[in-house]
Residue, then its C-alpha position, 0 to 999 in steps of 0.5 A: m652634660t649637665a644643666q649648669d652646662f647651659i648657663p652662660k657666663s657673660y656675653s661679649n655683645n648687646p644688641s638693641q633690636g633684631q629678629h629671627s625665624w625659623s620652622s620646626p617640624s612636628n615629630i611622631a613618637l615610635v615608642k611613647y613618652w608618657g609620664k615625667r618627672a620634675h623639670q620635664i624629665p622623663e620617666n622613659p626614652s623614646v625615639s620619634f620620626t621626625l616630619n617633614y610638612c607638619k611644621t611651625i614657622t615662628l617669627v620672634s622680634y625683639s627690642k630693648k625695653v626700660a624696666h627689667s621687672e618682668f617678661s614682656f611678650e605678645v604673641y600672634l597665630d595666623g596674624e591673630l592676637k592670642d593671649s590664651f597663649k601668654p600663660k604657657i609662654e609665661t611659664f616657659f620663660k620662667r623656666i628658662e630665664a636662668y638659661l638666657p638671662f636676658l630675657k626680662a631686658y626685651h619686648f618680644k613679639i612672637e608670630t607663629k603659623n602652624t602647617f596643620p590643626h593645632s591641639s587635635g593630637i598632632a604634635s603642635s607643641a613640639s614643633g611650636m615650642s622647638a620653633l620658639a626655642l631655636c628663635l631665642m637661640s639665634i637671639e643669644q647667638e648674636f649675644t656671643s657675637n656669634t661664636m657658639e659651636t654649632s653643635f652646643f646651639y642644638k643641644k642648648a635649644s633642644f634642651l630649651a625647647r624640653l622644658g616648653s614641651g617635653s616631645a619638642c626636644r625631638s623636633l630639632e633634628g631628624d630623621l631618628v631622634v632619641w630622647g631619654e637615658h638608654k643604657e644601649i644608646k650611646g649619647s642618649s640624654n633626659l636633658f635633650g634629644t639626640k639624633y639616633p647614632y647606630t646604622v638605619h636600613k634603607n627599608f626606613k629611609n623616606y618612610q611616609d606618614t599619611i595622618l588622617l584627621v579623625d578629630k580637628g577639635e581641642k582635646q578633652v584632656s591635656s597631654t599635660v595632665g595625662h603625664n601627671l595621671m601616671h604618678n599614681h598609675p598601677f601599671a606605670n613601672r612595668r610600662f616605663e620598662q616596656a619602653h626601655d624593652n622596646l628601644s632595645k628591640l628597635i636597635s636591631v630592627f633599624e639595623s636589619g630592617d625588619l619590618d614585620a617587627f617593626i610593625k609589632i613594637v610600634e603598634s603596640e606602643a600606640l595601643t599601650l599609650h592609650a591603654m595607660m590613658m584608659t586606666s589611669m585615675p581619673y581615666f579617659i579615652l582620646m580614641k574615637p569610633n572612627t580611629l577604631e574603624i581605620i584600625n581596623r581596616i589598616w589591619k584587614y588591608r595588610a592581611q589581604n595584601q601582604s602590605k608593611i602598612c602600620f598605624t601609630l597614634d599620639a595622644g589623640a583621635n588622629v591616626h598616623v599611617l606608617y609605610p614604606e616609600s615603595e608602597t606609596k601608590e598602592v597605600m595612597t589608593f587605600i586610604t583615599s578610597e577607604l579611610v578618608a571616609f572617616c576623617q573630619n571633613g575628609h582632611y588628611i596630611s600627606d607627609q613623610i620622614g624629614f630632617g629637622a629644623e631650618y633657619l628662615s631669616 
């Protein structure tokens, strides 16, 4: 498909008002995407676990207005008006107007809430933008008198979500989602996320992700700035090749259930992501001392207990502790006895693989 396929030719209905609500989860990349071209096109493919409990719940109400000259909307987070969110939403609306031409004809009230801390290295932009894109697609579905095919609905929603936040296109479905063209993965696309199409071993079913909240504050460097620093990065091209190679390796890992190989790839990807940040110009470090302490204790625990526990990181200080469901009791004992002390206010989130967004009302 091309971007042109998502431009509607005409509408058969013209509703005056209404509302739609979706919940959409965050996701955690196993192979990381870092660096993008124009129009939110990734420099390399990525694959992620969709999460279950870390989600954004969004309600969009819309009503027809008289003047169609500009976008009209208000944004609320946890019931509080958030004008600071408006520039990002404005940018998003400008990017998607060609694909949703009704946007300037309505006033939108966007009410959203997260089940996890905003802007702390958990992908709140991914869940937030995917939930918003799904609400807008439900509105467009009304314009088509509900004749839109489900598969097209999700592809277009993922396409729109990507234009708000790249990783948001991986949050609509589950449990493994690929974004970015890869020669060995059928149906993979730079324009939207797709469900991983091949065999996945039972070892990866119900995989657990306990998120250790080392730092719940605003990141010192936004992901957008970080992505842009890859344009002139001395190691960028090799990094993009590495991501392709690692995704190729994961195809056989997912099929065989080889957890040792999975651990090596996932942890290497996490550290490489932060290595790119530390070797860009300007350079920056998002890991905290407690992040490193947690990583070292995970390595020690794994060696001493023949465990299949591992970690990954997003663009922040928080640590995602990944492990098979069969180890839940032992790993949670380890986390609560040794790792929670390194979390801000002792806070952590117990999550697991989920299966995507849910229409609420």
